[in-house]
C-alpha positions in Angstrom: 14.6 -7.2 14.6 17.5 -5.6 12.7 17.3 -3.3 9.6 18.0 -6.3 7.2 15.2 -8.3 8.7 12.5 -5.8 8.4 10.3 -4.6 5.4 9.8 -1.2 7.1 11.8 0.4 10.0 10.9 3.8 11.3 13.3 5.1 14.2 12.3 8.6 15.8 10.9 9.8 12.5 9.7 13.5 12.5 8.3 15.6 9.8 7.9 19.3 10.1 6.3 21.5 7.5 7.3 25.1 7.1 4.3 27.3 6.6 5.4 30.9 6.2 7.4 31.6 9.3 5.8 28.8 11.3 6.9 25.3 11.8 4.0 22.8 12.0 5.2 19.4 13.2 3.1 16.3 11.5 5.2 13.6 13.0 6.9 13.9 16.4 9.1 10.9 16.7 7.5 7.8 15.3 9.2 4.5 15.8 8.1 1.0 14.6 9.2 -2.0 12.6 7.1 -4.0 10.3 8.5 -7.5 9.4 8.3 -9.1 6.0 5.1 -10.7 5.4 3.1 -8.8 8.0 -0.4 -7.3 7.3 -0.6 -4.0 9.2 -3.3 -1.4 9.4 -2.4 2.3 10.2 -5.3 4.4 11.7 -5.9 7.7 13.2 -8.2 10.7 13.2 -7.8 13.7 10.8 -4.5 15.7 11.7 -3.0 12.6 13.4 -0.2 12.4 10.9 -1.4 9.4 9.0 -1.1 10.8 5.6 2.2 12.2 6.3 3.3 8.8 7.5 1.9 7.2 4.3 3.9 9.7 2.1 7.0 8.8 3.9 6.6 5.1 3.8 5.7 5.5 0.2 8.8 7.4 -0.6 6.8 10.4 -1.7 8.6 12.5 0.9 11.6 12.5 3.2 11.6 12.7 7.1 12.7 15.8 8.6 14.8 13.7 11.1 15.0 10.2 12.2 15.5 7.1 10.1 13.3 5.4 7.6 14.6 2.1 6.1 12.5 0.3 3.3 13.6 -3.3 2.5 17.1 -2.5 3.7 17.4 0.7 1.8 17.8 4.0 4.1 15.6 6.5 2.2 16.5 9.9 3.8 19.6 10.6 1.8 18.3 9.6 -1.6 17.7 12.2 -4.3 14.5 12.4 -6.2 15.5 10.2 -9.1 16.6 7.5 -6.5 13.3 7.7 -4.7 11.4 7.3 -7.9 13.5 4.3 -8.6 12.9 2.8 -5.1 9.0 3.5 -5.4 8.9 1.7 -8.9 11.1 -1.3 -7.5 10.0 -1.9 -4.0 6.4 -0.4 -3.6 3.1 -1.4 -5.1 0.4 1.4 -4.4 -3.5 0.7 -4.3 -5.6 3.9 -4.0 -9.1 4.7 -3.1 -9.9 6.0 -6.5 -8.4 3.1 -8.4 -6.2 5.5 -10.6 -6.6 3.6 -13.8 -6.1 4.9 -17.3 -9.6 5.2 -18.7 -8.8 4.6 -22.3 -6.4 1.7 -21.6 -7.6 -1.9 -20.9 -7.0 -3.9 -17.8 -3.9 -5.6 -19.2 -2.1 -2.5 -20.1 -3.0 -0.8 -16.9 -1.7 -3.7 -15.0 1.6 -3.6 -17.3 2.1 0.1 -16.7 4.9 -0.4 -14.0 6.7 -2.8 -16.1 6.6 -0.3 -19.1 8.4 2.4 -16.7 10.9 -0.4 -15.8 11.7 -0.9 -19.3 10.4 -4.4 -19.8 9.7 -5.5 -23.3 6.1 -5.4 -24.4 5.7 -9.1 -24.7 7.1 -10.0 -21.4 5.2 -7.2 -19.5 1.9 -8.2 -21.2 2.3 -11.8 -20.2 3.2 -10.8 -16.7 0.1 -8.6 -16.6 -2.1 -11.4 -17.8 -0.8 -13.8 -15.0 -1.4 -11.2 -12.4 -4.9 -10.5 -13.5 -5.5 -14.3 -13.4 -4.4 -14.3 -9.8 -7.0 -11.6 -8.8 -9.8 -13.3 -10.6 -9.9 -11.2 -13.7 -8.3 -13.3 -16.5 -11.3 -13.0 -18.5 -11.4 -9.2 -18.2 -8.1 -8.5 -19.5 -9.3 -6.4 -22.6 -12.0 -4.5 -20.8 -11.5 -0.8 -20.1 -12.2 0.6 -16.7 -15.8 1.9 -17.6 -16.7 -1.6 -18.6 -15.7 -2.9 -15.1 -17.5 -2.7 -11.7 -15.9 -0.8 -9.0 -14.6 -3.9 -7.4 -13.2 -5.1 -10.7 -11.4 -2.0 -11.2 -9.8 -2.1 -7.7 -8.9 -5.8 -8.4 -7.0 -4.4 -11.5 -5.4 -1.8 -9.4 -4.3 -4.4 -7.1 -2.9 -6.5 -9.9 -1.0 -3.5 -11.0 0.4 -3.1 -7.5 1.6 -6.5 -7.5 3.1 -6.9 -11.0 6.6 -5.7 -10.2 6.7 -8.1 -7.1 7.2 -5.2 -4.6 8.6 -5.7 -1.1 5.5 -3.8 0.2 2.0 -3.2 -0.9 0.8 0.1 0.4 -3.1 0.5 0.3 -4.6 4.0 1.0 -8.3 3.6 1.9 -8.7 0.8 -0.7 -12.5 0.3 0.0 -13.4 3.9 0.3 -15.2 4.1 -3.0 -16.8 0.5 -2.6 -20.2 -0.8 -1.2 -20.0 -2.9 1.9 -20.2 -6.3 0.1 -17.7 -5.3 -2.5 -15.4 -4.0 0.2 -15.5 -7.2 2.2 -14.5 -9.1 -1.1 -11.6 -6.8 -1.7 -10.4 -7.1 1.9 -10.6 -10.9 1.6 -8.5 -10.7 -1.5 -5.9 -8.7 0.7 -6.0 -11.5 3.2 -5.4 -14.1 0.5 -2.3 -12.0 -0.8 -1.0 -11.7 2.8 -1.3 -15.4 3.2 1.0 -16.0 0.2 3.6 -13.8 2.1 2.9 -10.4 0.8 3.7 -7.5 3.1 0.7 -5.2 3.3 0.4 -2.0 4.9 -3.3 -0.4 4.8 -4.1 3.2 5.7 -7.9 3.4 6.7 -10.3 5.3 8.6 -12.7 2.2 8.8 -12.3 0.1 12.0 -14.1 -2.8 10.3 -11.4 -2.8 7.4 -8.7 -2.6 10.1 -9.7 -5.6 12.0 -8.8 -7.8 9.2 -5.0 -6.9 9.6 -3.0 -8.8 12.1 -1.7 -5.7 13.6 -3.0 -2.1 14.1 -0.9 1.0 14.6 -2.7 3.9 15.8 -1.5 7.5 15.4 -2.7 10.7 17.3 -1.0 14.1 17.2 1.9 12.8 15.3 2.7 10.0 17.7 2.1 6.3 17.8 -0.4 5.9 20.7 -1.2 2.2 20.3 0.3 -0.9 18.5 -2.1 -3.8 18.8 -0.8 -7.2 17.7 -2.6 -10.3 16.5 -3.3 -11.8 19.9 -5.9 -8.8 20.6 -7.5 -9.1 17.0 -10.1 -11.4 15.8 -9.4 -13.6 13.0 -10.0 -12.3 9.3 -13.1 -13.7 7.5 -12.7 -16.3 5.1 -11.7 -15.4 1.5 -14.4 -14.3 -0.9 -14.3 -14.8 -4.7 -16.4 -13.8 -7.6 -16.4 -10.0 -7.5 
């Protein structure tokens, strides 16, 4: 696969943090490619470099060396303003803690990326309503987060991640604050989104959650130690609705 054909391309990526006079390597030469439309889980124990890799993929940091290409854009040479623009345009984020604005209803939470992109209010609100409908919350558009269940809040967060039509949806422990049944429903929603062609990268400690991906990349000590493709994984469970 060439750079133009990949959603994500990491080639010999390293990340070294300077702590006082000591260099601490977090990534030691990570290489992989993720095609458009793939559903990939990234796993690894604490200290494996998983969080560092997520920060790099999410354009929250730059590699110390090596090449990272996101949807055809080489990230390493961009300045902070350019990184922010790339995050807004090409990435949708889903977090463990939902990260919704507490005093703002679901529609406006979902519309927030479009606000930052300068989209007019009528257009962004219409897009937010459409996206809420796609995640099964069309009737909760004017509910605030404290009026929604945890699963519904995560669906709002997923709708917000999708509203800019990003190249990649990056999910960080998206079921970490949910009970097991609600977790299954959220993971099924990710499966539905992937079936429509969305590229999904999920960082998780949970092996059961990771098994729903079609590929698992495992990290240890800053290196990729395994890359398991769909042939070695069971089929995801059927989609669930009605959170």
